[in-house]
ZAFI-335250 format. One record per residue (C-alpha): x, y, z; residue in one letter. Coordinates in pm, 1 decimal, padded with zeros to 6 digits. Example, Ala and Ser with C-alpha at 12.3 -4.5 7.8 and 13.67 -1.06 7.14 Angstrom:
+----------+----------+----------+-----+
:        x :        y :        z : res :
+----------+----------+----------+-----+
:  01230.0 : -00450.0 :  00780.0 :   A :
:  01367.0 : -00106.0 :  00714.0 :   S :
+----------+----------+----------+-----+
REM end
This chain:
+----------+----------+----------+-----+
:        x :        y :        z : res :
+----------+----------+----------+-----+
: -00891.9 :  07458.3 :  06832.8 :   M :
: -00927.3 :  07670.4 :  06516.1 :   V :
: -00734.8 :  07633.4 :  06192.1 :   S :
: -00752.5 :  07767.6 :  05835.8 :   H :
: -00711.8 :  07590.4 :  05505.5 :   G :
: -00784.4 :  07561.8 :  05134.2 :   T :
: -01038.6 :  07313.3 :  04997.4 :   V :
: -00866.2 :  07070.4 :  04759.4 :   L :
: -01149.7 :  06833.4 :  04670.7 :   E :
: -01494.3 :  06717.8 :  04771.1 :   R :
: -01527.8 :  06348.0 :  04852.8 :   E :
: -01892.2 :  06262.8 :  04908.3 :   G :
: -02006.5 :  06450.2 :  05217.5 :   G :
: -01657.3 :  06553.9 :  05327.5 :   T :
: -01378.1 :  06773.0 :  05193.1 :   F :
: -01002.4 :  06738.0 :  05166.9 :   R :
: -00855.7 :  07060.2 :  05309.8 :   V :
: -00490.6 :  07167.3 :  05304.6 :   L :
: -00379.9 :  07349.4 :  05620.7 :   T :
: -00045.0 :  07476.9 :  05738.1 :   G :
: -00005.7 :  07157.2 :  05934.7 :   E :
: -00098.1 :  06924.2 :  05650.9 :   G :
: -00407.6 :  06778.4 :  05487.8 :   E :
: -00723.4 :  06706.8 :  05690.5 :   V :
: -01078.2 :  06587.1 :  05627.4 :   R :
: -01362.1 :  06824.2 :  05709.1 :   A :
: -01740.1 :  06842.4 :  05688.7 :   A :
: -01992.6 :  07125.6 :  05691.9 :   L :
: -02144.1 :  07199.3 :  06028.7 :   R :
: -02402.2 :  07433.6 :  06178.4 :   G :
: -02465.4 :  07769.6 :  06013.8 :   R :
: -02218.1 :  07699.6 :  05731.5 :   T :
: -02420.6 :  07394.8 :  05629.9 :   K :
: -02761.9 :  07561.0 :  05661.8 :   R :
: -02713.6 :  07907.6 :  05518.6 :   G :
: -02362.1 :  07956.2 :  05390.0 :   G :
: -02237.6 :  07951.0 :  05030.7 :   P :
: -02187.0 :  07618.8 :  04856.9 :   K :
: -01830.7 :  07520.7 :  04945.4 :   V :
: -01619.9 :  07450.0 :  04636.9 :   V :
: -01262.6 :  07367.8 :  04548.9 :   V :
: -01037.5 :  07666.3 :  04614.0 :   G :
: -01241.4 :  07810.4 :  04899.6 :   D :
: -01046.9 :  07938.1 :  05200.1 :   R :
: -01221.5 :  07805.2 :  05507.6 :   V :
: -01207.8 :  07829.9 :  05885.3 :   T :
: -01191.5 :  07494.9 :  06058.6 :   L :
: -01283.2 :  07389.1 :  06409.9 :   E :
: -01171.8 :  07067.3 :  06571.7 :   A :
: -01443.0 :  06802.6 :  06558.2 :   G :
: -01483.7 :  06442.8 :  06654.0 :   E :
: -01203.3 :  06194.8 :  06589.7 :   A :
: -01011.5 :  06304.8 :  06278.6 :   D :
: -01299.2 :  06494.4 :  06113.3 :   L :
: -01279.3 :  06873.7 :  06132.3 :   W :
: -01575.9 :  07108.8 :  06097.4 :   A :
: -01593.5 :  07385.9 :  05834.1 :   I :
: -01716.4 :  07679.4 :  06041.0 :   A :
: -01684.5 :  07958.6 :  05784.1 :   G :
: -01590.1 :  08049.1 :  05426.8 :   V :
: -01370.6 :  08351.4 :  05352.1 :   D :
: -01483.4 :  08608.1 :  05090.8 :   P :
: -01388.1 :  08493.6 :  04741.4 :   R :
: -01167.3 :  08687.5 :  04502.7 :   T :
: -01316.9 :  08503.2 :  04204.8 :   S :
: -01555.6 :  08218.3 :  04129.5 :   V :
: -01614.2 :  08018.7 :  03813.2 :   L :
: -01945.8 :  07841.8 :  03765.4 :   A :
: -02118.6 :  07629.1 :  03506.2 :   R :
: -02484.2 :  07597.5 :  03416.7 :   R :
: -02691.0 :  07338.9 :  03599.6 :   V :
: -02777.4 :  07068.5 :  03341.6 :   P :
: -03132.1 :  07119.6 :  03216.8 :   G :
: -03182.7 :  07424.1 :  03435.2 :   G :
: -03124.9 :  07795.1 :  03453.4 :   R :
: -02920.0 :  07812.0 :  03770.1 :   G :
: -02544.5 :  07823.3 :  03820.1 :   L :
: -02325.4 :  07569.1 :  03993.0 :   R :
: -01997.8 :  07707.6 :  04132.4 :   P :
: -01701.0 :  07490.7 :  04035.7 :   V :
: -01390.7 :  07662.0 :  04171.6 :   V :
: -01309.8 :  07975.0 :  04371.9 :   A :
: -01013.4 :  08209.3 :  04416.4 :   N :
: -00820.9 :  08127.9 :  04099.3 :   V :
: -00615.7 :  08406.1 :  03939.4 :   D :
: -00551.5 :  08254.5 :  03594.5 :   Q :
: -00733.1 :  08042.0 :  03337.1 :   V :
: -00533.6 :  07796.6 :  03125.5 :   V :
: -00728.8 :  07673.9 :  02823.1 :   V :
: -00591.3 :  07351.9 :  02675.8 :   V :
: -00681.9 :  07237.7 :  02325.3 :   T :
: -00534.4 :  06963.2 :  02110.6 :   A :
: -00350.3 :  07021.6 :  01786.0 :   A :
: -00516.5 :  06698.5 :  01670.4 :   R :
: -00710.6 :  06401.2 :  01812.3 :   D :
: -00961.1 :  06543.9 :  01868.9 :   P :
: -00954.5 :  06808.4 :  01599.4 :   E :
: -00943.0 :  07154.5 :  01760.2 :   P :
: -01258.0 :  07366.3 :  01767.2 :   V :
: -01129.3 :  07725.6 :  01792.8 :   P :
: -01476.5 :  07862.9 :  01862.2 :   Q :
: -01504.4 :  07651.3 :  02178.9 :   L :
: -01169.2 :  07785.1 :  02297.5 :   V :
: -01298.9 :  08135.6 :  02222.5 :   D :
: -01598.1 :  08073.8 :  02448.7 :   R :
: -01371.9 :  07966.2 :  02735.0 :   L :
: -01150.8 :  08270.3 :  02683.9 :   L :
: -01457.4 :  08493.9 :  02698.5 :   V :
: -01557.3 :  08333.6 :  03030.3 :   V :
: -01209.4 :  08418.5 :  03163.5 :   A :
: -01237.1 :  08775.6 :  03034.2 :   E :
: -01584.0 :  08815.5 :  03183.8 :   A :
: -01438.4 :  08720.9 :  03523.5 :   H :
: -01140.9 :  08957.4 :  03474.0 :   H :
: -00896.1 :  08666.1 :  03480.0 :   L :
: -00589.8 :  08651.3 :  03254.0 :   P :
: -00580.8 :  08350.9 :  03023.0 :   A :
: -00319.7 :  08136.9 :  02849.7 :   I :
: -00384.1 :  07904.8 :  02555.1 :   V :
: -00201.1 :  07572.0 :  02556.1 :   V :
: -00195.3 :  07373.9 :  02231.3 :   I :
: -00117.7 :  07014.9 :  02327.8 :   N :
: -00038.2 :  06701.1 :  02126.7 :   K :
:  00212.0 :  06876.4 :  01902.6 :   T :
:  00363.5 :  06532.5 :  01844.6 :   D :
:  00055.9 :  06470.6 :  01622.9 :   L :
:  00043.2 :  06810.5 :  01446.6 :   A :
:  00262.3 :  07121.2 :  01472.3 :   H :
: -00022.9 :  07352.4 :  01577.1 :   G :
:  00149.7 :  07659.4 :  01437.5 :   G :
: -00148.9 :  07802.6 :  01251.5 :   E :
: -00371.3 :  07760.9 :  01555.0 :   L :
: -00107.2 :  07922.8 :  01775.5 :   A :
: -00086.1 :  08222.4 :  01543.8 :   E :
: -00464.9 :  08263.6 :  01561.0 :   R :
: -00459.2 :  08310.2 :  01936.7 :   F :
: -00135.7 :  08511.6 :  01934.1 :   H :
: -00302.5 :  08755.3 :  01697.5 :   Q :
: -00601.2 :  08775.3 :  01932.9 :   A :
: -00366.2 :  08884.8 :  02211.4 :   G :
: -00316.0 :  08569.1 :  02418.8 :   Y :
:  00005.5 :  08398.8 :  02530.0 :   P :
:  00029.3 :  08056.0 :  02362.7 :   V :
:  00231.1 :  07752.9 :  02468.1 :   L :
:  00294.0 :  07451.6 :  02243.7 :   L :
:  00318.8 :  07124.8 :  02437.0 :   T :
:  00330.0 :  06750.3 :  02401.5 :   S :
:  00257.1 :  06549.5 :  02712.4 :   A :
:  00374.7 :  06239.3 :  02525.1 :   A :
:  00718.8 :  06376.6 :  02429.8 :   R :
:  00765.0 :  06632.0 :  02706.7 :   G :
:  00778.7 :  06929.7 :  02469.2 :   D :
:  00701.3 :  07266.6 :  02628.9 :   G :
:  00665.2 :  07132.3 :  02982.7 :   L :
:  00930.9 :  07368.0 :  03119.3 :   G :
:  00747.5 :  07673.9 :  02984.1 :   A :
:  00417.3 :  07542.3 :  03118.7 :   L :
:  00570.8 :  07482.8 :  03462.0 :   R :
:  00694.8 :  07842.3 :  03466.3 :   T :
:  00352.0 :  07973.9 :  03365.9 :   A :
:  00179.2 :  07777.8 :  03643.1 :   L :
:  00430.8 :  07826.2 :  03924.0 :   G :
:  00321.5 :  08050.9 :  04209.1 :   G :
: -00024.3 :  08103.9 :  04056.6 :   R :
: -00365.5 :  07957.5 :  04126.2 :   E :
: -00470.1 :  07833.8 :  03785.1 :   S :
: -00781.5 :  07658.7 :  03662.1 :   V :
: -00702.8 :  07424.1 :  03374.2 :   V :
: -00993.2 :  07378.3 :  03137.3 :   T :
: -01066.0 :  07302.1 :  02773.9 :   G :
: -01236.0 :  07047.8 :  02549.8 :   P :
: -01242.9 :  06688.6 :  02669.1 :   S :
: -00965.3 :  06478.2 :  02521.1 :   G :
: -00725.2 :  06770.9 :  02481.9 :   A :
: -00488.2 :  06619.1 :  02736.1 :   G :
: -00533.1 :  06840.6 :  03042.6 :   K :
: -00482.3 :  06559.1 :  03292.0 :   S :
: -00199.5 :  06407.9 :  03086.4 :   S :
: -00012.4 :  06738.5 :  03097.8 :   L :
: -00051.5 :  06767.2 :  03473.8 :   L :
:  00057.4 :  06405.0 :  03518.4 :   N :
:  00362.3 :  06477.3 :  03301.3 :   A :
:  00453.1 :  06776.8 :  03516.5 :   L :
:  00408.8 :  06589.1 :  03844.3 :   V :
:  00374.7 :  06210.9 :  03799.1 :   P :
:  00247.2 :  06177.6 :  04155.0 :   G :
: -00077.6 :  06348.4 :  04054.9 :   F :
: -00193.5 :  06026.9 :  03883.1 :   R :
: -00500.0 :  06193.2 :  03734.2 :   L :
: -00729.8 :  05979.3 :  03523.3 :   R :
: -00682.5 :  05999.9 :  03147.7 :   T :
: -00882.3 :  05854.8 :  02862.2 :   G :
: -00865.6 :  05793.2 :  02490.2 :   A :
: -01057.4 :  05988.9 :  02229.3 :   V :
: -01379.5 :  05827.9 :  02110.6 :   S :
: -01332.4 :  05706.7 :  01751.2 :   E :
: -01704.2 :  05736.5 :  01674.0 :   R :
: -01751.1 :  06097.7 :  01776.0 :   A :
: -01393.2 :  06221.6 :  01751.8 :   G :
: -01436.5 :  06374.4 :  02097.0 :   R :
: -01263.8 :  06315.2 :  02425.0 :   G :
: -01426.3 :  06118.8 :  02702.3 :   R :
: -01473.3 :  06297.0 :  03034.0 :   H :
: -01212.1 :  06145.3 :  03266.1 :   T :
: -01210.2 :  06406.7 :  03542.7 :   T :
: -01538.2 :  06364.7 :  03727.9 :   V :
: -01505.2 :  06653.6 :  03973.0 :   S :
: -01278.5 :  06953.1 :  04023.8 :   A :
: -00962.0 :  06885.9 :  04220.1 :   V :
: -00703.4 :  07140.6 :  04338.0 :   M :
: -00341.5 :  07028.3 :  04337.7 :   L :
: -00053.6 :  07203.7 :  04516.4 :   P :
:  00208.5 :  07293.0 :  04257.0 :   F :
:  00534.1 :  07493.9 :  04274.2 :   D :
:  00420.0 :  07747.8 :  04531.6 :   G :
:  00066.5 :  07771.1 :  04397.5 :   G :
: -00218.5 :  07547.5 :  04293.0 :   F :
: -00362.3 :  07405.7 :  03972.9 :   V :
: -00723.2 :  07298.0 :  03939.1 :   V :
: -00817.2 :  07015.5 :  03704.9 :   D :
: -01182.3 :  07051.0 :  03608.1 :   T :
: -01448.6 :  06834.3 :  03444.2 :   P :
: -01482.8 :  06884.2 :  03069.3 :   G :
: -01700.4 :  07179.5 :  02976.7 :   F :
: -01917.3 :  07044.0 :  02693.8 :   S :
: -02137.9 :  07351.9 :  02722.4 :   E :
: -01998.0 :  07682.2 :  02834.1 :   V :
: -02237.9 :  07961.0 :  02917.5 :   G :
: -02178.4 :  08333.3 :  02946.3 :   L :
: -02343.6 :  08415.0 :  03274.2 :   W :
: -02412.4 :  08772.3 :  03367.0 :   G :
: -02262.7 :  08912.4 :  03045.5 :   V :
: -02491.7 :  09158.0 :  02870.4 :   Q :
: -02484.2 :  09164.8 :  02487.8 :   P :
: -02338.0 :  09514.2 :  02492.9 :   G :
: -02053.1 :  09394.8 :  02715.7 :   E :
: -01943.6 :  09102.3 :  02499.0 :   L :
: -01710.0 :  09306.9 :  02280.2 :   G :
: -01509.0 :  09394.2 :  02589.6 :   G :
: -01437.2 :  09021.5 :  02634.1 :   C :
: -01250.0 :  09006.3 :  02300.9 :   F :
: -00914.9 :  09189.5 :  02336.0 :   P :
: -00892.5 :  09282.5 :  01969.2 :   E :
: -01247.2 :  09423.2 :  01973.3 :   I :
: -01195.6 :  09600.3 :  02304.8 :   R :
: -00895.7 :  09792.7 :  02174.0 :   E :
: -01083.7 :  09912.6 :  01864.1 :   R :
: -01437.9 :  09975.4 :  01988.9 :   A :
: -01367.4 :  10332.7 :  02102.6 :   A :
: -01305.4 :  10426.8 :  01738.7 :   A :
: -01651.7 :  10311.5 :  01625.9 :   C :
: -01890.4 :  10585.4 :  01515.0 :   R :
: -02160.6 :  10475.2 :  01761.2 :   F :
: -02097.3 :  10417.6 :  02129.2 :   G :
: -02338.8 :  10123.3 :  02138.6 :   D :
: -02199.5 :  09959.8 :  01822.7 :   C :
: -02248.9 :  09582.3 :  01818.9 :   R :
: -01986.1 :  09539.8 :  01543.1 :   H :
: -02232.9 :  09356.5 :  01324.3 :   R :
: -02330.7 :  09580.7 :  01032.6 :   A :
: -02321.2 :  09936.1 :  01170.7 :   E :
: -02169.8 :  10213.7 :  00958.3 :   P :
: -01840.8 :  10349.8 :  01081.2 :   G :
: -01755.4 :  10034.3 :  01278.1 :   C :
: -01382.4 :  10018.5 :  01345.9 :   A :
: -01401.8 :  09644.6 :  01417.7 :   V :
: -01560.9 :  09564.0 :  01082.5 :   L :
: -01298.0 :  09781.8 :  00915.8 :   A :
: -01024.1 :  09584.4 :  01091.7 :   A :
: -01175.5 :  09254.5 :  00977.3 :   V :
: -01199.0 :  09381.9 :  00619.5 :   A :
: -00834.3 :  09493.8 :  00631.5 :   A :
: -00715.9 :  09162.2 :  00777.2 :   G :
: -00608.9 :  09327.1 :  01103.9 :   A :
: -00858.3 :  09111.9 :  01295.4 :   M :
: -00924.1 :  08750.9 :  01204.3 :   L :
: -01259.7 :  08693.2 :  01040.0 :   A :
: -01325.5 :  08372.0 :  01230.8 :   D :
: -01264.4 :  08545.4 :  01566.3 :   R :
: -01523.7 :  08800.9 :  01459.0 :   H :
: -01751.7 :  08511.0 :  01360.2 :   A :
: -01708.3 :  08366.1 :  01710.6 :   S :
: -01806.8 :  08702.5 :  01855.7 :   Y :
: -02119.5 :  08717.1 :  01638.0 :   L :
: -02220.0 :  08361.4 :  01735.2 :   A :
: -02181.1 :  08437.8 :  02105.9 :   L :
: -02368.0 :  08766.0 :  02062.2 :   L :
: -02658.9 :  08577.6 :  01906.0 :   A :
: -02654.8 :  08333.6 :  02199.0 :   D :
: -02672.3 :  08617.5 :  02451.8 :   L :
: -02948.7 :  08799.0 :  02266.3 :   E :
: -03152.6 :  08477.5 :  02253.9 :   A :
: -03143.9 :  08426.0 :  02631.6 :   L :
: -03473.5 :  08503.8 :  02808.8 :   P :
: -03456.5 :  08818.3 :  03020.2 :   E :
: -03539.2 :  08626.0 :  03334.5 :   E :
: -03246.1 :  08382.4 :  03284.9 :   W :
: -03021.2 :  08368.3 :  03586.5 :   E :
+----------+----------+----------+-----+
REM end
């Protein structure tokens, strides 16, 4: 007997897989275990009936997208989630204090993977978040203001997530799991308080989990304390900033890095206030990071 399904979560050596007939447990077998891709949340898989109630993952369908993070202490990549079509970046208006440059890095990762992104500013019961919202609006991103505690903005967030396959990411402590719990209380995702000493959130999601939601899926992911830009060449970074992308063609030089070159349309926009200076500063910081990577990094 053969079936097909979507991987919802890894649990030790087995996987929770959603099929048309319901949820089953499955494990890697044969060629898939020895030479296939690392199976991650979001993968579409072919299942074969196994022993007792444990199915066998016999194959993995081609992916439409894959997001990965850097292996701690190494130079390799670890896939986290596959086949998402939208990135939702959640930051807090306060507690912890927002770090716009970290949100910028996550947005660049979405852009580099050709995935549309939405910015969600949570905890508006603690601060209004208007200035932060305007920053990302001006950069070209849809912005939602929410409060998991009061329920503000949950209807708009539900609409944005419905029928899509969205990865929800952002700084730890921003309230990603709290928002998902508020949308669907049955999720019962772990939440945690912000550390008073460091002013940072504690990681409460320990592995990626995909949750069926309003005709689509949402993926809650572990906190990304370090976000890398994998496979992006320095000359391609400007294309990952919408406000730079739309102006770069007007630069005098085709290979302009928008740093100090004469005739740079991006620098002119920053000087005129048409592009935010701190978004340009984020670009320059990420550009320096990319240029510092060893050529053999992969």
